[in-house]
MDTraj code that builds the backbone (N, CA, C; nanometers):
import mdtraj as md
import numpy as np

residues = "MET ARG THR ALA GLN LYS SER ARG GLN THR LYS GLU THR SER VAL SER VAL LYS LEU ASN LEU ASP GLY GLY THR ASP GLY SER ALA ALA ASP ASN VAL SER SER SER THR GLY LEU PRO PHE PHE ASP HIS MET LEU THR GLN LEU GLY LYS HIS GLY GLY PHE ASP LEU GLU ILE GLU ALA ILE GLY ASP LEU GLU VAL ASP ALA HIS HIS THR VAL GLU ASP VAL GLY ILE VAL LEU GLY GLY ALA PHE ALA GLU ALA LEU GLY ASP ALA ALA GLY VAL ARG ARG PHE ALA SER ALA GLN THR PRO LEU ASP GLU ALA LEU VAL SER VAL SER LEU ASP LEU SER GLY ARG PRO PHE LEU PHE TYR GLU ILE ASP PHE PRO GLY GLU GLN ILE LEU SER ASP PRO PRO PHE ASP PRO GLN LEU ALA GLU GLU PHE TRP ARG ALA PHE ALA THR SER ALA LYS MET THR LEU HIS LEU SER LEU VAL ARG GLY GLN ASN THR HIS HIS ILE LEU GLU SER SER PHE LYS GLY VAL ALA ARG ALA LEU ARG ASP ALA ILE LYS ILE GLU GLY SER GLY VAL PRO SER THR LYS GLY VAL LEU".split()
xyz = np.array([
    [0.9616, 0.7171, -1.7366],
    [0.8955, 0.6206, -1.6492],
    [0.8881, 0.6752, -1.5074],
    [0.7804, 0.6421, -1.4383],
    [0.7566, 0.6943, -1.3045],
    [0.8178, 0.5980, -1.2019],
    [0.9405, 0.6292, -1.1627],
    [1.0156, 0.5408, -1.0753],
    [1.0694, 0.6167, -0.9549],
    [1.1031, 0.5413, -0.8512],
    [1.1664, 0.6001, -0.7316],
    [1.2421, 0.4921, -0.6582],
    [1.3445, 0.5349, -0.5878],
    [1.4216, 0.4467, -0.5013],
    [1.4491, 0.5225, -0.3724],
    [1.4021, 0.4687, -0.2611],
    [1.4171, 0.5379, -0.1337],
    [1.4639, 0.4405, -0.0265],
    [1.5322, 0.4961, 0.0725],
    [1.5750, 0.4154, 0.1861],
    [1.5671, 0.5002, 0.3126],
    [1.5619, 0.4323, 0.4247],
    [1.5517, 0.5000, 0.5545],
    [1.6156, 0.4113, 0.6601],
    [1.7000, 0.4696, 0.7409],
    [1.7646, 0.3955, 0.8489],
    [1.7434, 0.4665, 0.9816],
    [1.7028, 0.3889, 1.0809],
    [1.6914, 0.4391, 1.2172],
    [1.7568, 0.3369, 1.3098],
    [1.7538, 0.3624, 1.4389],
    [1.8062, 0.2652, 1.5342],
    [1.7173, 0.1412, 1.5424],
    [1.5959, 0.1514, 1.4864],
    [1.5008, 0.0405, 1.4937],
    [1.4909, -0.0394, 1.3648],
    [1.5073, 0.0265, 1.2503],
    [1.4876, -0.0412, 1.1228],
    [1.5804, 0.0130, 1.0149],
    [1.5974, -0.0684, 0.9119],
    [1.6617, -0.0273, 0.7878],
    [1.5714, -0.0734, 0.6740],
    [1.5218, 0.0222, 0.5943],
    [1.4226, -0.0087, 0.4909],
    [1.4672, 0.0502, 0.3581],
    [1.4560, -0.0278, 0.2518],
    [1.4825, 0.0231, 0.1174],
    [1.3714, -0.0234, 0.0236],
    [1.3326, 0.0664, -0.0680],
    [1.2236, 0.0391, -0.1619],
    [1.2643, 0.0845, -0.3009],
    [1.2371, -0.0004, -0.4000],
    [1.2473, 0.0364, -0.5403],
    [1.1088, 0.0215, -0.6018],
    [1.0626, 0.1235, -0.6731],
    [0.9258, 0.1249, -0.7229],
    [0.9206, 0.1789, -0.8646],
    [0.8495, 0.1088, -0.9497],
    [0.8185, 0.1554, -1.0844],
    [0.6672, 0.1466, -1.1019],
    [0.6014, 0.2608, -1.1040],
    [0.4554, 0.2619, -1.1134],
    [0.4056, 0.2054, -1.2449],
    [0.4887, 0.2104, -1.3471],
    [0.4479, 0.1631, -1.4795],
    [0.5063, 0.0259, -1.5079],
    [0.5150, -0.0567, -1.4093],
    [0.5631, -0.1941, -1.4213],
    [0.4852, -0.2783, -1.5188],
    [0.3821, -0.3334, -1.5153],
    [0.3131, -0.4117, -1.6187],
    [0.2580, -0.3260, -1.7292],
    [0.3473, -0.2714, -1.8121],
    [0.3072, -0.1755, -1.9155],
    [0.2222, -0.2387, -2.0254],
    [0.2218, -0.3718, -2.0338],
    [0.1387, -0.4380, -2.1342],
    [-0.0032, -0.4605, -2.0848],
    [-0.0349, -0.4073, -1.9683],
    [-0.1692, -0.4217, -1.9132],
    [-0.1808, -0.5357, -1.8138],
    [-0.0788, -0.6185, -1.8038],
    [-0.0812, -0.7288, -1.7084],
    [-0.0205, -0.6827, -1.5767],
    [-0.0405, -0.7625, -1.4737],
    [0.0208, -0.7301, -1.3449],
    [0.1716, -0.7449, -1.3553],
    [0.2425, -0.6639, -1.2802],
    [0.3884, -0.6669, -1.2848],
    [0.4406, -0.7998, -1.2316],
    [0.5532, -0.8441, -1.2863],
    [0.6150, -0.9687, -1.2418],
    [0.7322, -0.9435, -1.1478],
    [0.7891, -0.8253, -1.1516],
    [0.9060, -0.7955, -1.0702],
    [0.8615, -0.7424, -0.9349],
    [0.8154, -0.8318, -0.8502],
    [0.7648, -0.7947, -0.7184],
    [0.8288, -0.8854, -0.6141],
    [0.8901, -0.8238, -0.5145],
    [0.9491, -0.9035, -0.4067],
    [0.9484, -0.8227, -0.2782],
    [0.9404, -0.8935, -0.1672],
    [0.9417, -0.8283, -0.0362],
    [1.0084, -0.9191, 0.0641],
    [1.0999, -0.8616, 0.1423],
    [1.1682, -0.9345, 0.2482],
    [1.1749, -0.8453, 0.3708],
    [1.0880, -0.8716, 0.4684],
    [1.0797, -0.7887, 0.5885],
    [1.1025, -0.8672, 0.7165],
    [1.1164, -0.9990, 0.7060],
    [1.1240, -1.0823, 0.8252],
    [0.9877, -1.1194, 0.8798],
    [0.8819, -1.0717, 0.8127],
    [0.7433, -1.1016, 0.8508],
    [0.6745, -1.1653, 0.7301],
    [0.6719, -1.2979, 0.7225],
    [0.6226, -1.3657, 0.6016],
    [0.4821, -1.3245, 0.5593],
    [0.3916, -1.3088, 0.6536],
    [0.2560, -1.2700, 0.6144],
    [0.2538, -1.1281, 0.5594],
    [0.3277, -1.0365, 0.6206],
    [0.3372, -0.8995, 0.5713],
    [0.3988, -0.8978, 0.4317],
    [0.4997, -0.9804, 0.4088],
    [0.5575, -0.9922, 0.2746],
    [0.4515, -1.0368, 0.1743],
    [0.3691, -1.1314, 0.2147],
    [0.2603, -1.1794, 0.1279],
    [0.1660, -1.0653, 0.0916],
    [0.1325, -0.9793, 0.1872],
    [0.0447, -0.8664, 0.1603],
    [0.1118, -0.7632, 0.0701],
    [0.2383, -0.7360, 0.0929],
    [0.3099, -0.6376, 0.0109],
    [0.3245, -0.6846, -0.1326],
    [0.3444, -0.8140, -0.1524],
    [0.3513, -0.8643, -0.2892],
    [0.2151, -0.8567, -0.3575],
    [0.1077, -0.8707, -0.2809],
    [-0.0268, -0.8496, -0.3374],
    [-0.0413, -0.7053, -0.3858],
    [0.0116, -0.6119, -0.3053],
    [0.0026, -0.4704, -0.3397],
    [0.0746, -0.4413, -0.4705],
    [0.1943, -0.4951, -0.4861],
    [0.2686, -0.4727, -0.6089],
    [0.2075, -0.5442, -0.7285],
    [0.1727, -0.6700, -0.7093],
    [0.1202, -0.7513, -0.8191],
    [-0.0094, -0.6943, -0.8742],
    [-0.1048, -0.6666, -0.7868],
    [-0.2358, -0.6205, -0.8330],
    [-0.2389, -0.4711, -0.8623],
    [-0.1376, -0.3984, -0.8143],
    [-0.1240, -0.2586, -0.8518],
    [-0.0575, -0.2408, -0.9865],
    [0.0026, -0.3505, -1.0384],
    [0.0725, -0.3422, -1.1650],
    [0.2074, -0.2749, -1.1540],
    [0.2654, -0.2742, -1.0338],
    [0.3938, -0.2073, -1.0104],
    [0.5086, -0.3069, -1.0170],
    [0.6271, -0.2585, -1.0530],
    [0.7504, -0.3274, -1.0181],
    [0.7875, -0.2779, -0.8793],
    [0.8068, -0.3704, -0.7866],
    [0.8246, -0.3317, -0.6473],
    [0.9229, -0.4248, -0.5783],
    [1.0258, -0.3670, -0.5192],
    [1.1212, -0.4432, -0.4385],
    [1.1313, -0.3767, -0.3012],
    [1.1101, -0.4551, -0.1980],
    [1.1152, -0.4047, -0.0613],
    [1.2083, -0.4928, 0.0209],
    [1.2998, -0.4292, 0.0913],
    [1.3860, -0.4995, 0.1856],
    [1.3855, -0.4227, 0.3175],
    [1.3626, -0.4959, 0.4243],
    [1.3582, -0.4313, 0.5560],
    [1.4184, -0.5229, 0.6605],
    [1.4976, -0.4636, 0.7475],
    [1.5509, -0.5329, 0.8644],
    [1.5095, -0.4510, 0.9859],
    [1.4379, -0.5140, 1.0771],
    [1.3882, -0.4406, 1.1931],
    [1.4071, -0.5165, 1.3221],
    [1.3792, -0.4494, 1.4312],
    [1.3950, -0.5086, 1.5643],
    [1.2723, -0.5937, 1.5989],
    [1.2564, -0.7028, 1.5251],
    [1.1399, -0.7893, 1.5439],
    [1.1393, -0.8566, 1.6805],
    [1.2558, -0.8632, 1.7438],
    [1.2606, -0.9202, 1.8785],
    [1.1898, -0.8297, 1.9778],
    [1.1736, -0.7022, 1.9442],
    [1.0990, -0.6084, 2.0280],
    [0.9517, -0.6128, 1.9916],
    [0.9245, -0.5887, 1.8629],
    [0.7862, -0.5822, 1.8147],
    [0.7904, -0.5637, 1.6645],
    [0.6856, -0.6060, 1.5960],
    [0.6789, -0.5884, 1.4507],
    [0.6339, -0.4482, 1.4116],
    [0.5865, -0.3711, 1.5083],
    [0.5290, -0.2402, 1.4797],
    [0.6270, -0.1496, 1.4052],
    [0.7506, -0.1423, 1.4526],
    [0.8491, -0.0535, 1.3907],
    [0.8709, -0.0880, 1.2437],
    [0.8848, -0.2169, 1.2155],
    [0.9091, -0.2606, 1.0777],
    [0.7910, -0.2288, 0.9882],
    [0.6720, -0.2621, 1.0328],
    [0.5524, -0.2413, 0.9513],
    [0.5310, -0.0927, 0.9236],
    [0.5401, -0.0098, 1.0260],
    [0.5187, 0.1338, 1.0088],
    [0.6258, 0.1959, 0.9193],
    [0.7520, 0.1570, 0.9394],
    [0.8598, 0.2179, 0.8621],
    [0.8556, 0.1760, 0.7155],
    [0.8128, 0.0547, 0.6878],
    [0.7922, 0.0155, 0.5478],
    [0.6845, 0.1035, 0.4849],
    [0.5779, 0.1316, 0.5592],
    [0.4730, 0.2208, 0.5087],
    [0.5266, 0.3602, 0.4798],
    [0.6119, 0.4111, 0.5675],
    [0.6699, 0.5442, 0.5484],
    [0.7531, 0.5497, 0.4209],
    [0.8408, 0.4518, 0.4041],
    [0.9316, 0.4536, 0.2893],
    [0.8568, 0.4237, 0.1593],
    [0.7654, 0.3279, 0.1618],
    [0.6895, 0.2959, 0.0419],
    [0.6022, 0.4134, 0.0002],
    [0.5370, 0.4791, 0.0958],
    [0.4564, 0.5960, 0.0641],
    [0.5389, 0.7087, 0.0056],
    [0.6584, 0.7296, 0.0619],
    [0.7476, 0.8323, 0.0092],
    [0.7925, 0.8010, -0.1325],
    [0.8208, 0.6732, -0.1598],
    [0.8600, 0.6330, -0.2947],
    [0.7446, 0.6536, -0.3922],
    [0.6228, 0.6235, -0.3468],
    [0.5056, 0.6433, -0.4325],
    [0.4901, 0.7903, -0.4685],
    [0.5008, 0.8789, -0.3697],
    [0.4869, 1.0226, -0.3948],
    [0.5944, 1.0717, -0.4909],
    [0.7173, 1.0245, -0.4721],
    [0.8277, 1.0674, -0.5586],
    [0.8071, 1.0179, -0.7019],
    [0.7661, 0.8924, -0.7155],
    [0.7442, 0.8364, -0.8490],
    [0.6281, 0.9048, -0.9202],
    [0.5266, 0.9438, -0.8456],
    [0.4093, 1.0088, -0.9041],
    [0.4405, 1.1495, -0.9525],
    [0.5370, 1.2146, -0.8890],
    [0.5759, 1.3497, -0.9295],
    [0.4632, 1.4488, -0.9102],
    [0.4379, 1.5343, -1.0104],
    [0.3320, 1.6349, -0.9969],
    [0.1948, 1.5797, -1.0317],
    [0.1885, 1.4498, -1.0638],
    [0.0626, 1.3803, -1.0923],
    [-0.0103, 1.4358, -1.2142],
    [0.0601, 1.5002, -1.3032],
    [-0.0035, 1.5563, -1.4236],
    [-0.0689, 1.4460, -1.5050],
    [-0.1958, 1.4675, -1.5393],
    [-0.2679, 1.3775, -1.6270],
    [-0.3307, 1.2570, -1.5627],
    [-0.3071, 1.2333, -1.4320],
    [-0.3599, 1.1118, -1.3709],
    [-0.5100, 1.1219, -1.3469],
    [-0.5722, 1.0059, -1.3333],
    [-0.7155, 0.9991, -1.3042],
    [-0.7471, 1.0575, -1.1671],
    [-0.6598, 1.0392, -1.0716],
    [-0.6623, 1.0931, -0.9356],
    [-0.7547, 1.0172, -0.8408],
    [-0.8823, 1.0064, -0.8684],
    [-0.9772, 0.9395, -0.7795],
    [-0.9977, 0.7948, -0.8240],
    [-1.0172, 0.7041, -0.7276],
    [-1.0478, 0.5662, -0.7623],
    [-1.1055, 0.4942, -0.6410],
    [-1.1791, 0.3894, -0.6697],
    [-1.2321, 0.3045, -0.5626],
    [-1.2355, 0.1609, -0.6127],
    [-1.2404, 0.0679, -0.5168],
    [-1.2407, -0.0740, -0.5533],
    [-1.2977, -0.1565, -0.4401],
    [-1.3587, -0.2668, -0.4765],
    [-1.3992, -0.3696, -0.3812],
    [-1.3507, -0.5028, -0.4367],
    [-1.2679, -0.5717, -0.3611],
    [-1.2114, -0.6978, -0.4078],
    [-1.2475, -0.8082, -0.3091],
    [-1.3416, -0.8949, -0.3441],
    [-1.3815, -1.0006, -0.2513],
    [-1.2768, -1.1103, -0.2421],
    [-1.2645, -1.1678, -0.1253],
    [-1.1864, -1.2892, -0.1050],
    [-1.2718, -1.3828, -0.0208],
    [-1.3354, -1.4764, -0.0882],
    [-1.4306, -1.5668, -0.0244],
    [-1.5387, -1.4845, 0.0472],
    [-1.5499, -1.4983, 0.1803],
    [-1.6583, -1.4295, 0.2514],
    [-1.6254, -1.2834, 0.2830],
    [-1.5009, -1.2431, 0.2612],
    [-1.4560, -1.1095, 0.3009],
    [-1.4678, -1.0096, 0.1866],
    [-1.5072, -0.8882, 0.2218],
    [-1.5177, -0.7806, 0.1236],
    [-1.4838, -0.6491, 0.1928],
    [-1.3848, -0.5776, 0.1368],
    [-1.3422, -0.4489, 0.1895],
    [-1.3622, -0.3428, 0.0822],
    [-1.4178, -0.2287, 0.1221],
    [-1.4383, -0.1156, 0.0320],
    [-1.3221, -0.0179, 0.0457],
    [-1.2639, 0.0207, -0.0679],
    [-1.1500, 0.1124, -0.0704],
    [-1.1817, 0.2302, -0.1616],
    [-1.1565, 0.3505, -0.1139],
    [-1.1647, 0.4710, -0.1961],
    [-1.0431, 0.5571, -0.1658],
    [-0.9899, 0.6207, -0.2687],
    [-0.8727, 0.7045, -0.2462],
    [-0.8701, 0.8233, -0.3410],
    [-0.7951, 0.9217, -0.3006],
    [-0.7773, 1.0457, -0.3759],
    [-0.6307, 1.0862, -0.3644],
    [-0.5652, 1.0997, -0.4790],
    [-0.4260, 1.1462, -0.4793],
    [-0.4266, 1.2969, -0.4600],
    [-0.4704, 1.3370, -0.3440],
    [-0.5097, 1.4751, -0.3172],
    [-0.3953, 1.5665, -0.2779],
    [-0.2838, 1.5082, -0.2322],
    [-0.1794, 1.5893, -0.1714],
    [-0.2084, 1.6207, -0.0253],
    [-0.3224, 1.5726, 0.0247],
    [-0.3620, 1.5955, 0.1644],
    [-0.3706, 1.4605, 0.2353],
    [-0.2760, 1.4285, 0.3205],
    [-0.2747, 1.2979, 0.3870],
    [-0.3929, 1.2812, 0.4816],
    [-0.4649, 1.1697, 0.4658],
    [-0.5754, 1.1390, 0.5566],
    [-0.6066, 0.9908, 0.5449],
    [-0.6303, 0.9259, 0.6576],
    [-0.6715, 0.7860, 0.6588],
    [-0.7995, 0.7709, 0.7379],
    [-0.8985, 0.7087, 0.6762],
    [-1.0174, 0.6620, 0.7470],
    [-1.0135, 0.5104, 0.7418],
    [-1.0103, 0.4487, 0.8579],
    [-0.9916, 0.3034, 0.8651],
    [-1.0969, 0.2445, 0.9571],
    [-1.1873, 0.1685, 0.9019],
    [-1.2973, 0.1104, 0.9798],
    [-1.3042, -0.0395, 0.9494],
    [-1.2070, -0.1110, 1.0045],
    [-1.2008, -0.2555, 0.9860],
    [-1.1796, -0.3195, 1.1225],
    [-1.2751, -0.4001, 1.1634],
    [-1.2654, -0.4746, 1.2879],
    [-1.2377, -0.6206, 1.2550],
    [-1.1407, -0.6777, 1.3253],
    [-1.1019, -0.8155, 1.3002],
    [-1.1609, -0.9077, 1.4060],
    [-1.1769, -1.0355, 1.3702],
    [-1.2289, -1.1311, 1.4683],
    [-1.1438, -1.1411, 1.5936],
    [-1.0157, -1.1025, 1.5851],
    [-0.9346, -1.0983, 1.7053],
    [-0.8074, -1.1795, 1.7007],
    [-0.8054, -1.2856, 1.6228],
    [-0.6874, -1.3702, 1.6251],
    [-0.5739, -1.3126, 1.5412],
    [-0.4513, -1.3455, 1.5809],
    [-0.3361, -1.3104, 1.5014],
    [-0.3235, -1.4077, 1.3838],
    [-0.2482, -1.3655, 1.2825],
    [-0.2147, -1.4557, 1.1739],
    [-0.1018, -1.5451, 1.2227],
    [-0.1230, -1.6760, 1.2233],
    [-0.0281, -1.7680, 1.2847],
    [0.0834, -1.8060, 1.1881],
    [0.1537, -1.7038, 1.1386],
    [0.2757, -1.7281, 1.0623],
    [0.3915, -1.7321, 1.1614],
    [0.5133, -1.7362, 1.1140],
    [0.6288, -1.7393, 1.2027],
    [0.7256, -1.6281, 1.1644],
    [0.7278, -1.5145, 1.2390],
    [0.6499, -1.4891, 1.3607],
    [0.5048, -1.4522, 1.3275],
    [0.4159, -1.4592, 1.4272],
    [0.2765, -1.4213, 1.4045],
    [0.2645, -1.2742, 1.3630],
    [0.1564, -1.2448, 1.2923],
    [0.1321, -1.1072, 1.2485],
    [0.0052, -1.0557, 1.3150],
    [0.0174, -0.9437, 1.3833],
    [-0.0968, -0.8807, 1.4504],
    [-0.1740, -0.7994, 1.3465],
    [-0.2996, -0.8321, 1.3176],
    [-0.3742, -0.7617, 1.2130],
    [-0.3941, -0.6132, 1.2410],
    [-0.3856, -0.5721, 1.3691],
    [-0.3997, -0.4307, 1.4008],
    [-0.2867, -0.3463, 1.3410],
    [-0.1751, -0.4100, 1.3083],
    [-0.0634, -0.3373, 1.2498],
    [-0.0941, -0.2886, 1.1083],
    [-0.1931, -0.3481, 1.0446],
    [-0.2291, -0.3041, 0.9098],
    [-0.2726, -0.1581, 0.9100],
    [-0.3444, -0.1165, 1.0121],
    [-0.3855, 0.0234, 1.0201],
    [-0.2648, 0.1153, 1.0303],
    [-0.1641, 0.0743, 1.1065],
    [-0.0434, 0.1556, 1.1184],
    [0.0299, 0.1645, 0.9851],
    [0.0315, 0.0555, 0.9110],
    [0.0937, 0.0575, 0.7786],
    [0.0221, 0.1540, 0.6862],
    [-0.1105, 0.1448, 0.6792],
    [-0.1855, 0.2313, 0.5872],
    [-0.1767, 0.3776, 0.6278],
    [-0.1736, 0.4061, 0.7591],
    [-0.1599, 0.5452, 0.8027],
    [-0.0240, 0.6013, 0.7606],
    [0.0813, 0.5239, 0.7798],
    [0.2146, 0.5685, 0.7393],
    [0.2228, 0.5841, 0.5884],
    [0.1660, 0.4896, 0.5159],
    [0.1698, 0.4951, 0.3697],
    [0.0932, 0.6157, 0.3171],
    [-0.0299, 0.6351, 0.3641],
    [-0.1122, 0.7463, 0.3165],
    [-0.0493, 0.8802, 0.3503],
    [0.0102, 0.8905, 0.4688],
    [0.0736, 1.0162, 0.5090],
    [0.1928, 1.0480, 0.4197],
    [0.2802, 0.9503, 0.3989],
    [0.3993, 0.9741, 0.3170],
    [0.3660, 0.9900, 0.1695],
    [0.2621, 0.9211, 0.1240],
    [0.2208, 0.9321, -0.0158],
    [0.1354, 1.0553, -0.0411],
    [0.0946, 1.1231, 0.0662],
    [0.0134, 1.2447, 0.0581],
    [-0.1191, 1.2185, -0.0141],
    [-0.1877, 1.1138, 0.0315],
    [-0.3160, 1.0791, -0.0288],
    [-0.4233, 1.0640, 0.0778],
    [-0.5465, 1.0775, 0.0347],
    [-0.6620, 1.0465, 0.1183],
    [-0.7013, 0.9024, 0.0908],
    [-0.7139, 0.8225, 0.1964],
    [-0.7398, 0.6796, 0.1812],
    [-0.8469, 0.6356, 0.2796],
    [-0.9506, 0.5725, 0.2277],
    [-1.0595, 0.5190, 0.3095],
    [-1.0675, 0.3678, 0.2907],
    [-1.0708, 0.2944, 0.4005],
    [-1.0919, 0.1501, 0.3966],
    [-1.2018, 0.1144, 0.4951],
    [-1.3008, 0.0400, 0.4485],
    [-1.4122, 0.0001, 0.5348],
    [-1.4460, -0.1460, 0.5094],
    [-1.4666, -0.2189, 0.6174],
    [-1.5063, -0.3584, 0.6057],
    [-1.6556, -0.3673, 0.5734],
    [-1.6875, -0.4305, 0.4627],
    [-1.8272, -0.4546, 0.4272],
    [-1.8765, -0.5795, 0.4975],
    [-1.7978, -0.6872, 0.4895],
    [-1.8290, -0.8103, 0.5603],
    [-1.7044, -0.8965, 0.5654],
    [-1.7013, -0.9910, 0.6566],
    [-1.5884, -1.0817, 0.6643],
    [-1.5764, -1.1467, 0.8007],
    [-1.5257, -1.2693, 0.8023],
    [-1.5088, -1.3437, 0.9263],
    [-1.3662, -1.3950, 0.9453],
    [-1.2931, -1.4128, 0.8362],
    [-1.1585, -1.4670, 0.8417],
    [-1.0569, -1.3537, 0.8340],
    [-0.9695, -1.3443, 0.9341],
    [-0.8742, -1.2335, 0.9415],
    [-0.7834, -1.2270, 0.8193],
    [-0.7318, -1.3400, 0.7770],
    [-0.6463, -1.3451, 0.6581],
    [-0.7209, -1.2906, 0.5366],
    [-0.8432, -1.3359, 0.5171],
    [-0.9220, -1.2923, 0.4018],
    [-0.9485, -1.1415, 0.4054],
    [-0.9799, -1.0894, 0.5238],
    [-1.0084, -0.9460, 0.5375],
    [-0.8847, -0.8630, 0.5029],
    [-0.7703, -0.9022, 0.5575],
    [-0.6477, -0.8289, 0.5295],
    [-0.6120, -0.8351, 0.3813],
    [-0.6217, -0.9528, 0.3229],
    [-0.5851, -0.9657, 0.1815],
    [-0.6820, -0.8892, 0.0918],
    [-0.8087, -0.8894, 0.1257],
    [-0.9063, -0.8102, 0.0504],
    [-0.8702, -0.6628, 0.0549],
    [-0.8242, -0.6147, 0.1708],
    [-0.7905, -0.4722, 0.1835],
    [-0.6674, -0.4370, 0.1003],
    [-0.5649, -0.5205, 0.1038],
    [-0.4437, -0.4913, 0.0264],
    [-0.4710, -0.4986, -0.1236],
    [-0.5468, -0.5972, -0.1652],
    [-0.5804, -0.6073, -0.3078],
    [-0.6684, -0.4908, -0.3510],
    [-0.7595, -0.4477, -0.2629],
    [-0.8459, -0.3352, -0.2958],
    [-0.7684, -0.2067, -0.3133],
    [-0.6739, -0.1796, -0.2229],
    [-0.5907, -0.0600, -0.2372],
    [-0.5065, -0.0698, -0.3641],
    [-0.4544, -0.1881, -0.3914],
    [-0.3731, -0.2070, -0.5115],
    [-0.4520, -0.1728, -0.6378],
    [-0.5735, -0.2235, -0.6472],
    [-0.6539, -0.1978, -0.7670],
    [-0.6948, -0.0512, -0.7767],
    [-0.7252, 0.0103, -0.6627],
    [-0.7612, 0.1522, -0.6642],
    [-0.6416, 0.2374, -0.7057],
    [-0.5235, 0.2059, -0.6539],
    [-0.4035, 0.2799, -0.6941],
    [-0.3775, 0.2634, -0.8429],
    [-0.3958, 0.1435, -0.8908],
    [-0.3732, 0.1153, -1.0339],
    [-0.4614, 0.2033, -1.1209],
    [-0.5868, 0.2208, -1.0789],
    [-0.6798, 0.3059, -1.1548],
    [-0.6473, 0.4537, -1.1370],
    [-0.6133, 0.4943, -1.0152],
    [-0.5936, 0.6364, -0.9851],
    [-0.4733, 0.6951, -1.0580],
    [-0.3695, 0.6134, -1.0820],
    [-0.2479, 0.6671, -1.1444],
    [-0.2507, 0.6613, -1.2961],
    [-0.3593, 0.6084, -1.3531],
    [-0.3685, 0.6021, -1.4988],
    [-0.3665, 0.7425, -1.5589],
    [-0.2932, 0.7562, -1.6664],
    [-0.2846, 0.8850, -1.7347],
    [-0.4049, 0.9009, -1.8269],
    [-0.4822, 1.0073, -1.8032],
    [-0.6003, 1.0350, -1.8847],
    [-0.5893, 1.1657, -1.9623],
    [-0.4982, 1.2522, -1.9217],
    [-0.4856, 1.3811, -1.9875],
    [-0.3448, 1.4328, -1.9722],
    [-0.3318, 1.5650, -1.9657],
    [-0.1982, 1.6219, -1.9554],
    [-0.1827, 1.7180, -1.8360],
    [-0.2929, 1.7766, -1.7932],
    [-0.2851, 1.8728, -1.6846],
    [-0.2990, 1.8089, -1.5481],
    [-0.2649, 1.8851, -1.4443],
    [-0.2840, 1.8400, -1.3072],
    [-0.4340, 1.8395, -1.2772],
    [-0.4880, 1.7276, -1.2260],
    [-0.6326, 1.7161, -1.2065],
    [-0.6823, 1.7893, -1.0815],
    [-0.6724, 1.9217, -1.0837],
    [-0.7189, 2.0026, -0.9710],
    [-0.7469, 2.1435, -1.0200],
    [-0.8523, 2.2035, -0.9697],
    [-0.8824, 2.3419, -1.0056],
    [-0.7764, 2.4384, -0.9500],
    [-0.6988, 2.3914, -0.8515],
    [-0.5919, 2.4753, -0.7961],
    [-0.4690, 2.4765, -0.8857],
    [-0.4626, 2.3776, -0.9762],
    [-0.3471, 2.3672, -1.0646],
    [-0.2315, 2.2905, -1.0045],
    [-0.2503, 2.2410, -0.8817],
    [-0.1466, 2.1625, -0.8158],
    [-0.2118, 2.0728, -0.7123],
    [-0.1544, 1.9545, -0.6899],
    [-0.2048, 1.8652, -0.5867],
    [-0.1166, 1.8756, -0.4635],
])
top = md.Topology()
chain = top.add_chain()
for i, resn in enumerate(residues, 1):
    res = top.add_residue(resn, chain, resSeq=i)
    for name in ("N", "CA", "C"):
        top.add_atom(name, md.element.get_by_symbol(name[0]), res)
traj = md.Trajectory(xyz[None], top)
């Protein structure tokens, strides 16, 4: 099974992640998904990522939220991306490329990714401007920092573009669900060799 367990501690945050890429092995979304970061809306997005990605995923993070949520959000991306790369291993047999569009009411985000071994993020999502009024509030601009940290640590190429949308919550949730579905497709085993003419990703 493709699993990983990683943790990271700094003066700003303490983050631990448990990940099983083959969580809903019966074809259904995984049920063992939980996130506790001190940011309720961010937890909601992370559970979307695990649920719709079909992963078993447990995330626990304690950060200096009294300073800013940036440290927590970015460090969760770093650790989760690292766990993804470790669980994926040499990526032998995977589909590698995938894309998805997941609408949420008026919002639609386009996602494309490549398990390339070359970290890159293209992020073209503009928000109406308001924060998510959870407690504490969530700044939607932090989503870009999360995806950059995740893509870098996971060593993948990731593109997210807003097709349309007016509601910040809907746009963010569409993006997380879109990445989840694309990851779910990209990690599917289709063969036995590494999907690259170089013989390695």
